C-alpha positions as CSV (number, residue, x, y, z in Angstrom):
1,M,3.7,-23.8,-101.5
2,N,0.3,-23.9,-102.0
3,A,-1.6,-21.3,-105.5
4,V,-2.0,-18.8,-103.0
5,N,1.1,-18.1,-102.2
6,E,2.8,-18.3,-105.4
7,I,0.4,-15.6,-106.8
8,A,1.4,-13.6,-103.4
9,V,5.4,-14.3,-104.2
10,Q,4.5,-13.3,-108.1
11,N,2.9,-10.1,-107.3
12,V,5.8,-9.0,-104.6
13,A,8.7,-10.0,-107.8
14,I,6.4,-7.8,-109.8
15,S,5.8,-4.8,-107.6
16,D,9.6,-4.9,-107.1
17,E,10.0,-4.7,-111.0
18,L,8.0,-1.8,-111.1
19,D,9.8,0.0,-108.3
20,V,13.1,-1.0,-110.2
21,M,11.4,0.5,-113.4
22,R,10.3,4.0,-111.7
23,D,13.6,4.1,-109.9
24,R,15.5,3.7,-113.1
25,Y,13.7,6.1,-114.9
26,L,13.9,8.5,-111.9
27,A,17.7,8.3,-112.5
28,T,17.7,9.5,-115.9
29,P,17.8,13.4,-117.4
30,L,14.4,12.5,-118.2
31,A,12.9,13.2,-114.6
32,D,14.9,16.4,-114.5
33,I,11.6,18.6,-115.2
34,D,12.1,22.3,-115.8
35,H,9.4,23.9,-113.5
36,A,10.0,27.1,-114.5
37,A,9.5,26.3,-118.2
38,L,6.4,23.9,-117.3
39,T,4.9,27.4,-115.6
40,R,5.1,29.4,-118.5
41,W,3.9,26.7,-120.9
42,R,0.7,27.6,-122.7
43,P,-0.5,26.2,-126.0
44,K,-0.2,27.7,-129.5
45,A,-1.2,27.4,-132.6
46,T,0.0,24.4,-134.6
47,L,-0.4,22.8,-138.2
48,W,-1.8,20.3,-136.3
49,Q,-4.8,22.3,-134.8
50,R,-6.2,23.0,-138.7
51,L,-6.3,19.5,-139.3
52,Q,-8.4,18.8,-135.8
53,P,-11.7,19.8,-137.1
54,L,-11.4,17.4,-140.1
55,M,-10.8,14.5,-137.8
56,G,-13.8,15.6,-135.9
57,L,-15.8,15.8,-139.4
58,Q,-14.3,12.0,-139.8
59,A,-15.6,10.8,-136.3
60,G,-19.0,12.5,-136.8
61,L,-19.4,13.9,-132.9
62,K,-19.8,17.4,-131.6
63,R,-17.1,19.2,-129.7
64,R,-17.8,20.0,-126.3
65,A,-16.7,21.2,-122.7
66,E,-16.9,20.5,-118.8
67,Q,-15.2,21.9,-116.1
68,V,-14.4,19.3,-114.0
69,G,-13.2,20.4,-110.7
70,D,-9.9,23.4,-112.1
71,H,-9.8,21.5,-115.3
72,S,-11.9,22.5,-118.5
73,I,-12.2,18.8,-120.0
74,C,-12.6,18.9,-123.8
75,Y,-14.5,15.8,-125.4
76,W,-16.3,14.6,-128.5
77,A,-19.9,13.4,-128.1
78,G,-22.7,11.9,-130.3
79,G,-23.6,8.5,-132.3
80,N,-26.8,6.8,-132.2
81,S,-28.4,8.3,-128.5
82,A,-30.8,5.2,-127.9
83,G,-27.7,3.0,-127.9
84,P,-25.2,2.1,-124.9
85,V,-22.6,4.8,-124.3
86,V,-19.1,4.5,-124.9
87,V,-16.2,6.1,-123.4
88,L,-12.9,5.9,-125.2
89,L,-9.7,7.3,-123.5
90,H,-6.9,8.1,-125.6
91,G,-3.1,7.8,-124.6
92,F,0.1,9.4,-123.5
93,G,0.8,12.4,-125.9
94,A,-2.7,11.8,-127.8
95,S,-5.8,13.2,-128.0
96,K,-9.0,12.5,-128.7
97,E,-8.9,12.6,-132.5
98,N,-7.0,9.1,-132.0
99,W,-10.3,7.5,-132.0
100,S,-11.5,9.5,-135.1
101,Y,-11.5,6.4,-137.3
102,L,-13.1,4.1,-135.0
103,A,-15.7,6.3,-133.4
104,A,-16.9,6.4,-137.4
105,K,-17.8,2.6,-137.3
106,L,-19.3,2.7,-133.7
107,R,-21.5,6.0,-133.9
108,S,-24.5,4.3,-135.6
109,K,-24.9,2.0,-132.7
110,Y,-23.6,3.6,-129.5
111,Y,-23.6,6.7,-127.8
112,L,-19.5,7.3,-127.8
113,L,-17.9,10.0,-125.6
114,V,-14.3,11.1,-126.4
115,P,-12.2,13.1,-124.4
116,D,-9.1,14.8,-124.1
117,L,-7.8,13.9,-120.7
118,A,-6.7,16.1,-118.5
119,G,-3.4,17.6,-119.1
120,F,-3.9,16.2,-123.1
121,G,-5.5,17.8,-126.4
122,D,-7.7,20.9,-125.8
123,S,-8.5,19.7,-122.1
124,D,-6.3,21.9,-119.5
125,F,-2.9,21.4,-118.2
126,H,-1.9,23.1,-115.1
127,A,1.7,22.9,-113.9
128,D,1.1,21.7,-110.1
129,A,-1.6,19.4,-111.0
130,D,-1.6,15.8,-110.3
131,Y,-2.2,13.8,-113.7
132,R,-1.4,10.1,-112.2
133,M,-3.6,7.3,-113.1
134,A,-5.7,7.1,-110.3
135,P,-6.5,10.9,-110.0
136,Q,-6.9,11.0,-114.0
137,A,-9.5,7.8,-113.1
138,D,-11.1,10.0,-110.6
139,R,-11.6,13.0,-113.0
140,I,-13.3,11.0,-115.4
141,A,-15.5,9.6,-113.0
142,A,-16.4,13.2,-111.9
143,W,-16.9,14.5,-115.8
144,L,-19.6,11.4,-116.1
145,Q,-21.5,12.3,-113.1
146,L,-21.6,15.8,-114.3
147,L,-23.2,14.8,-117.9
148,G,-25.3,12.3,-116.1
149,V,-23.8,8.8,-117.3
150,E,-24.8,6.1,-114.8
151,K,-23.0,3.1,-116.9
152,A,-20.7,2.8,-119.8
153,H,-18.5,0.7,-122.3
154,F,-14.7,1.7,-121.5
155,V,-12.0,1.5,-124.0
156,G,-8.4,2.7,-122.9
157,S,-5.4,2.8,-125.4
158,S,-1.9,2.8,-123.5
159,M,-2.0,5.2,-121.2
160,G,-5.9,5.4,-121.1
161,G,-6.2,2.1,-120.4
162,A,-4.4,2.3,-117.2
163,I,-6.6,4.8,-116.3
164,A,-9.6,2.6,-117.4
165,A,-8.1,0.0,-115.4
166,Q,-7.5,2.7,-112.2
167,L,-11.4,3.6,-113.1
168,A,-13.1,-0.1,-112.8
169,S,-11.0,-0.7,-110.0
170,R,-12.2,2.6,-107.7
171,H,-15.6,3.4,-109.4
172,P,-17.0,0.1,-110.2
173,H,-20.6,0.8,-110.4
174,L,-19.3,2.9,-114.1
175,V,-18.4,0.5,-115.7
176,D,-20.6,-2.0,-117.7
177,T,-17.6,-3.5,-119.4
178,L,-13.5,-2.9,-119.9
179,C,-11.3,-3.2,-122.8
180,L,-7.8,-2.8,-122.4
181,M,-5.8,-1.5,-125.7
182,N,-2.5,-2.2,-125.5
183,A,-2.8,-1.0,-121.7
184,A,0.0,0.6,-119.5
185,G,0.4,-0.9,-116.0
186,V,1.8,-4.2,-116.2
187,P,5.4,-5.4,-117.0
188,G,6.3,-7.7,-120.5
189,R,8.3,-10.6,-120.3
190,Y,10.3,-8.4,-122.5
191,L,11.6,-4.9,-122.9
192,S,10.0,-3.0,-125.8
193,Q,11.9,-0.7,-127.7
194,L,9.8,2.2,-126.0
195,E,11.3,0.8,-122.4
196,S,14.9,0.1,-123.7
197,G,14.9,3.9,-124.5
198,L,14.0,4.8,-121.4
199,A,16.5,3.0,-119.7
200,A,19.2,4.8,-121.7
201,G,17.6,8.3,-120.9
202,V,15.4,8.7,-124.6
203,N,11.9,8.8,-124.3
204,Y,10.7,8.4,-127.9
205,L,7.4,9.6,-127.2
206,A,7.9,13.0,-126.5
207,P,10.4,14.4,-128.9
208,A,12.2,17.4,-128.2
209,R,12.8,18.6,-131.6
210,P,9.7,18.7,-134.5
211,R,12.0,16.5,-136.8
212,D,11.8,13.8,-133.9
213,T,8.1,13.2,-134.3
214,W,8.7,10.4,-136.8
215,Q,10.2,8.2,-134.2
216,V,7.0,8.4,-132.5
217,F,5.1,7.0,-135.3
218,A,7.9,4.7,-136.2
219,I,7.3,2.7,-133.1
220,A,3.6,3.0,-132.6
221,L,2.6,1.7,-135.9
222,H,3.6,-1.5,-137.7
223,R,5.7,-1.0,-140.4
224,R,3.5,-1.2,-143.4
225,Q,2.0,1.6,-141.8
226,R,5.2,3.5,-142.5
227,I,3.9,6.2,-145.3
228,F,0.3,6.8,-142.9
229,G,2.9,7.7,-139.5
230,M,4.9,10.2,-142.1
231,I,2.1,11.9,-142.7
232,L,0.6,12.3,-139.3
233,S,4.4,13.3,-138.1
234,F,4.4,16.0,-140.4
235,F,0.9,17.2,-139.0
236,M,1.7,16.7,-135.5
237,A,5.6,17.9,-135.1
238,G,5.3,21.1,-134.2
239,A,2.5,20.5,-131.7
240,M,4.2,17.2,-130.2
241,S,7.8,18.9,-129.7
242,H,6.0,22.4,-128.2
243,R,4.8,19.8,-125.3
244,K,8.2,18.7,-124.4
245,C,8.0,20.0,-121.1
246,V,4.7,19.1,-120.6
247,N,5.0,15.7,-121.7
248,D,8.3,15.1,-119.5
249,Y,6.1,16.5,-116.4
250,I,3.0,13.8,-117.3
251,F,5.1,11.0,-118.1
252,S,7.0,11.4,-114.3
253,H,3.4,10.6,-113.1
254,L,2.3,8.0,-115.2
255,V,6.0,6.3,-114.5
256,D,5.2,7.0,-110.4
257,S,1.7,5.2,-110.7
258,L,2.4,2.3,-112.8
259,K,2.4,0.1,-109.8
260,D,-0.4,1.6,-107.9
261,T,-2.3,0.7,-111.4
262,Y,-0.9,-2.8,-111.8
263,L,-2.0,-3.4,-107.4
264,S,-5.6,-2.3,-108.7
265,L,-6.0,-4.7,-111.0
266,N,-7.2,-7.7,-109.3
267,K,-9.9,-5.2,-107.7
268,I,-11.7,-5.2,-111.2
269,S,-15.0,-6.9,-111.5
270,A,-16.3,-5.9,-114.7
271,P,-15.7,-8.2,-117.8
272,T,-12.6,-7.4,-119.4
273,L,-11.5,-7.8,-123.1
274,V,-7.6,-7.4,-123.3
275,L,-6.6,-6.5,-126.8
276,W,-3.5,-6.3,-128.4
277,G,-1.4,-5.7,-131.4
278,N,1.1,-8.3,-131.9
279,S,4.0,-6.2,-133.0
280,D,3.4,-3.4,-130.7
281,Q,7.1,-1.7,-129.3
282,V,5.6,0.7,-127.1
283,L,4.2,-2.2,-124.6
284,N,5.3,-6.0,-125.4
285,V,2.4,-7.8,-126.1
286,T,3.4,-10.4,-123.3
287,C,2.1,-7.3,-121.3
288,A,-1.6,-8.8,-122.2
289,D,-0.9,-12.5,-120.3
290,Q,-0.2,-10.2,-116.9
291,F,-3.4,-8.5,-117.6
292,C,-5.2,-11.4,-117.9
293,E,-3.5,-13.3,-114.8
294,Q,-4.5,-10.2,-112.4
295,I,-7.7,-9.8,-113.8
296,A,-10.6,-12.2,-112.8
297,G,-12.1,-14.0,-116.2
298,A,-10.4,-11.3,-118.5
299,K,-9.5,-12.7,-121.7
300,A,-7.2,-11.6,-124.6
301,M,-7.4,-10.9,-128.6
302,I,-4.2,-10.8,-130.4
303,L,-4.4,-9.0,-133.4
304,P,-1.6,-9.8,-136.1
305,A,0.3,-7.5,-138.2
306,V,-0.9,-4.6,-135.9
307,G,1.2,-2.8,-133.7
308,H,0.3,-0.1,-130.5
309,L,-2.8,1.7,-132.2
310,P,-5.0,-0.8,-133.0
311,M,-8.1,1.8,-133.3
312,I,-6.0,3.5,-135.7
313,E,-4.5,0.7,-137.9
314,E,-7.5,-1.6,-138.3
315,P,-10.3,0.6,-137.1
316,G,-12.9,-1.8,-138.7
317,L,-11.2,-4.8,-137.3
318,T,-11.1,-3.2,-134.0
319,A,-14.6,-2.2,-134.1
320,R,-15.6,-5.5,-135.3
321,V,-13.7,-6.8,-131.9
322,I,-14.9,-4.9,-129.5
323,G,-18.3,-4.9,-130.7
324,D,-18.5,-8.8,-130.2
325,F,-17.3,-8.5,-126.8
326,W,-20.2,-6.1,-125.9
327,R,-22.7,-7.9,-127.7
328,A,-21.4,-11.4,-125.8
329,E,-21.3,-9.8,-122.5
330,T,-25.1,-7.8,-123.1
331,R,-25.9,-11.9,-123.9
332,V,-24.8,-12.9,-120.7
333,K,-26.3,-10.7,-118.7
């Protein structure tokens, strides 16, 4: 069997594996969406909302909003207006505030655009909208067109990485470079704690009760960040549990679009850095190998003693790594 045939067989096997993962998830109670509750759902005031302005001050960016189709997209913007544009896309259940520490490290050299993805944070959620990764990527492309952005460096965390990958595949003219940070979209060699939980009908990233929020950060952060995780869970418990029905709905769209994301990877032509924490319990570090196999020329950087959120756990190191990547690619061009 030649190399081309081996790759084709491998792709079929992985596509089948992603189908199995999707079907296994759909067979759990997690996929039983309460559409009546979803239609009634509205944002409410929580302790987390009081902290958000302080996170904006930490980032040093301005809060703005733009209408993109039927969604109002809230975002941060600011930094060095003469520098290259950088777009930061957060992960599932998160918001633009995830990037506040990293933004503070980057804003002196780069112009930053940090959205709340549609359905999350202060951006609109609609109970009948499509939140699969391809439509989310198209929304980001439309948003950037409204802002007059012709090209940017993209960094996507977890679900945001899957969206960034779809964007690089569907809208390559927008993508100067791509950084996939602990990104969704490929299966790892081993099941993570999150994936094992999902198979058993438990989604640790979508807590139903405030007291369960600590589990989100227990698996998302390295164990040395335990106290920080407890602080975050205290502030975010009310907001995350209130979003339970919304998060279940969007998560089902995420699971349903993993295969589509995987099949888009070999169409990516942008220089790509795959950045991962070696202690990730949400998406196993071996996922990095799959991304590098599918994206031509992609390089991986594995960070020691870091979990699923490098931009929160090690913002200084993360800023240096991606900054070096951007500068190297600029020199090549």
